[in-house]
C-alpha positions as CSV (number, residue, x, y, z in Angstrom):
1,M,17.6,1.3,-3.0
2,N,17.9,-2.3,-5.0
3,N,15.7,-4.0,-7.3
4,N,16.6,-7.7,-5.3
5,Q,15.6,-5.9,-1.5
6,G,12.0,-5.5,-1.4
7,F,9.3,-3.1,-0.3
8,K,8.4,-5.1,2.4
9,D,12.1,-4.6,3.6
10,L,12.0,-0.9,3.4
11,R,11.4,1.3,6.4
12,V,9.3,3.4,5.0
13,W,6.8,1.7,3.3
14,K,6.4,0.0,7.2
15,Q,6.3,3.2,8.0
16,G,3.5,4.1,5.8
17,I,1.3,1.0,6.4
18,V,1.6,2.0,10.1
19,L,0.1,5.5,9.3
20,A,-2.6,4.1,6.6
21,E,-3.8,2.1,9.3
22,Q,-3.7,5.0,11.2
23,I,-5.5,7.5,9.2
24,Y,-8.5,4.3,8.6
25,S,-8.8,4.4,12.4
26,L,-8.7,8.1,12.7
27,T,-11.4,9.1,9.5
28,S,-13.8,6.5,11.7
29,K,-14.2,9.1,13.8
30,L,-15.5,11.7,10.6
31,P,-19.2,12.7,9.9
32,T,-20.9,10.0,7.8
33,H,-21.3,13.0,5.4
34,E,-17.7,13.7,4.8
35,R,-17.2,9.9,3.5
36,F,-17.1,10.6,-0.3
37,G,-14.5,14.0,1.0
38,L,-12.4,14.2,3.1
39,I,-12.5,10.4,4.4
40,D,-12.1,9.8,1.4
41,Q,-9.2,12.5,0.6
42,L,-6.9,11.1,3.9
43,R,-7.7,7.2,3.0
44,R,-6.1,8.1,-0.7
45,S,-3.1,9.8,0.0
46,A,-2.5,7.5,3.3
47,I,-2.6,4.6,1.0
48,S,-0.9,6.2,-1.9
49,I,2.2,7.0,0.2
50,P,3.2,3.4,0.6
51,S,0.9,2.0,-2.3
52,N,4.0,4.2,-4.5
53,I,7.0,3.7,-3.0
54,A,6.2,-0.5,-3.6
55,E,5.7,0.4,-6.6
56,G,8.5,2.5,-7.2
57,Q,10.8,-0.1,-5.4
58,K,9.8,-2.5,-8.7
59,R,10.9,-0.3,-12.1
60,L,13.3,-1.2,-13.3
61,N,15.4,2.1,-13.6
62,R,15.7,4.5,-10.6
63,Q,14.8,7.4,-12.7
64,E,11.2,5.8,-12.3
65,T,12.2,5.0,-9.0
66,V,12.6,8.1,-7.6
67,Q,8.9,9.5,-9.6
68,F,7.6,7.0,-7.8
69,C,9.2,8.3,-4.8
70,G,8.5,11.7,-5.1
71,I,5.0,10.5,-6.3
72,A,4.8,9.3,-2.5
73,L,6.8,12.8,-1.3
74,G,3.6,14.3,-2.8
75,S,1.1,12.7,-0.8
76,S,2.4,13.0,2.3
77,A,2.0,17.1,1.8
78,E,-1.3,16.1,0.5
79,L,-2.2,14.2,3.7
80,Q,-0.6,16.8,5.9
81,T,-3.3,18.7,4.4
82,Q,-6.0,17.5,4.7
83,L,-5.1,15.5,8.7
84,I,-4.8,20.1,9.5
85,L,-8.2,20.8,7.7
86,A,-9.5,17.4,9.3
87,S,-8.1,18.8,12.5
88,R,-9.7,22.8,12.3
89,L,-13.4,21.7,10.7
90,Y,-13.4,19.1,13.4
91,K,-11.6,19.3,16.4
92,L,-9.6,16.6,15.6
93,P,-6.2,15.3,17.3
94,V,-3.7,14.8,14.2
95,E,-0.5,15.1,15.9
96,K,1.1,11.7,16.3
97,E,0.2,11.7,12.4
98,L,1.4,15.2,11.2
99,G,4.2,13.9,13.3
100,E,4.4,9.7,10.9
101,C,4.3,11.7,8.2
102,E,7.1,14.5,9.0
103,E,9.0,11.8,9.6
104,I,8.2,9.3,6.6
105,S,8.6,12.5,4.3
106,K,12.6,11.9,5.9
107,M,13.2,9.2,4.7
108,L,11.6,9.5,0.9
109,T,13.5,12.3,0.9
110,G,16.7,10.9,2.0
111,L,16.4,7.3,0.1
112,I,15.7,10.0,-3.7
113,K,18.8,11.2,-2.3
114,A,20.4,8.4,-1.6
115,I,19.2,6.4,-4.8
116,K,20.2,9.9,-6.8
117,N,24.1,10.0,-5.6
118,K,23.9,5.8,-6.1
119,S,26.9,5.3,-9.5
């Protein structure tokens, strides 16, 4: 990743946006009493993934870029945990979203390694 490449050109960012859209749709199926609980947490975690990728891409040095990609990676793990909980509590089918999180996590891990190895 370099600062000449726009974050909107990154496949991992695009997938993060699609996942956030899927999470908004999924959370609309949760009970309204979860509005300030699980719904809010799921949405914040999902939004955090592409947001941190974008912010990291615009940072001026590799160390900061890696840091923000790491935050996005953490948000993906957080989202996976919340999806599992939503599935257990409300029997929501979340396999597709969990798969997307896994794919995004792999892509972020690869991106972080590539940035670190860049000379």
